[in-house]
C-alpha positions as CSV (number, residue, x, y, z in Angstrom):
1,M,-36.1,-40.2,2.6
2,V,-35.1,-36.6,2.6
3,E,-37.7,-34.2,1.1
4,Y,-36.9,-31.3,-1.2
5,N,-37.0,-28.0,0.7
6,P,-36.7,-24.8,-1.3
7,R,-36.2,-22.8,1.9
8,I,-32.8,-24.4,2.4
9,I,-31.7,-23.2,-1.0
10,Q,-32.9,-19.7,-0.2
11,V,-31.0,-19.7,3.1
12,Y,-27.9,-20.9,1.3
13,A,-28.2,-18.2,-1.3
14,D,-28.6,-15.5,1.4
15,K,-25.5,-16.8,3.2
16,L,-23.5,-16.7,-0.1
17,Y,-24.6,-13.0,-0.7
18,T,-23.6,-12.2,2.9
19,Q,-20.3,-13.8,2.3
20,A,-19.8,-11.9,-0.9
21,N,-20.5,-8.6,0.9
22,I,-18.1,-9.5,3.7
23,T,-15.4,-10.4,1.2
24,V,-15.6,-7.0,-0.4
25,I,-15.4,-5.2,2.9
26,I,-12.5,-7.4,4.2
27,N,-10.5,-6.9,1.0
28,F,-11.2,-3.1,1.1
29,I,-9.8,-3.0,4.7
30,I,-6.8,-5.2,3.7
31,G,-6.0,-2.8,0.9
32,L,-6.3,0.2,3.2
33,V,-4.2,-1.3,5.9
34,F,-1.5,-2.4,3.4
35,G,-1.3,1.1,2.0
36,V,-1.0,2.7,5.4
37,I,1.7,0.2,6.5
38,I,3.8,0.7,3.4
39,C,3.4,4.5,3.6
40,Y,4.5,4.4,7.2
41,I,7.6,2.3,6.3
42,L,8.5,4.5,3.4
43,E,7.5,7.8,5.1
44,R,11.1,9.1,5.1
45,F,11.4,8.5,1.3
46,L,8.1,9.9,0.2
47,S,8.3,13.6,-0.4
48,S,4.7,14.6,0.0
49,I,1.6,13.7,1.9
50,V,-0.3,13.8,-1.4
51,I,1.8,11.0,-2.7
52,E,1.1,9.0,0.4
53,A,-2.6,9.7,0.1
54,V,-2.7,8.7,-3.5
55,F,-0.8,5.5,-2.7
56,I,-3.2,4.6,0.1
57,L,-6.1,5.4,-2.2
58,F,-4.6,3.1,-4.9
59,T,-4.0,0.2,-2.6
60,T,-7.5,0.6,-1.2
61,A,-9.0,0.6,-4.6
62,I,-7.1,-2.5,-5.6
63,G,-8.4,-4.3,-2.4
64,Y,-11.9,-3.2,-3.2
65,F,-11.8,-4.5,-6.8
66,K,-10.1,-7.7,-5.8
67,G,-12.9,-8.2,-3.3
68,Q,-15.5,-7.6,-5.9
69,E,-13.8,-10.1,-8.1
70,K,-13.9,-12.7,-5.4
71,A,-17.5,-11.8,-4.4
72,F,-18.7,-12.4,-8.0
73,S,-18.1,-16.1,-7.7
74,F,-20.2,-16.2,-4.5
75,R,-23.0,-14.3,-6.1
76,L,-22.9,-16.5,-9.2
77,Q,-23.1,-19.6,-7.0
78,A,-26.1,-18.1,-5.2
79,Q,-27.9,-17.3,-8.5
80,M,-27.2,-20.9,-9.7
81,A,-28.8,-22.3,-6.6
82,L,-31.8,-20.0,-6.9
83,C,-32.2,-20.9,-10.5
84,Q,-32.2,-24.6,-9.6
85,A,-35.0,-23.9,-7.1
86,K,-37.0,-22.1,-9.7
87,I,-36.6,-25.0,-12.2
88,E,-37.8,-27.4,-9.5
89,E,-40.8,-25.1,-8.7
90,H,-41.8,-24.9,-12.4
91,T,-41.3,-28.6,-12.9
92,K,-43.6,-29.4,-10.0
93,K,-46.3,-27.1,-11.5
94,S,-45.9,-28.8,-14.9
95,V,-46.2,-32.3,-13.5
96,A,-49.2,-31.3,-11.3
97,N,-51.1,-30.1,-14.4
């Protein structure tokens, strides 16, 4: 029979937090690249480099916040797993007493 191992839950939570951070970075980069590509394509129509910079900043910010939104679910999942581990820890202490 498989034994309960809280270390596995901790490793799982750590991986979820790493995945959350990577998700934010990747979405940030996607937003940046998307903005640069669109500005490159529309370069002849845009009248100012300031407009291009603002557009790139805007798409990068959208990517960042979209990444934060996706990362929230990973962080929540990690917290739920850690909460379950704590419940198990406290239950074992209560039963032992």
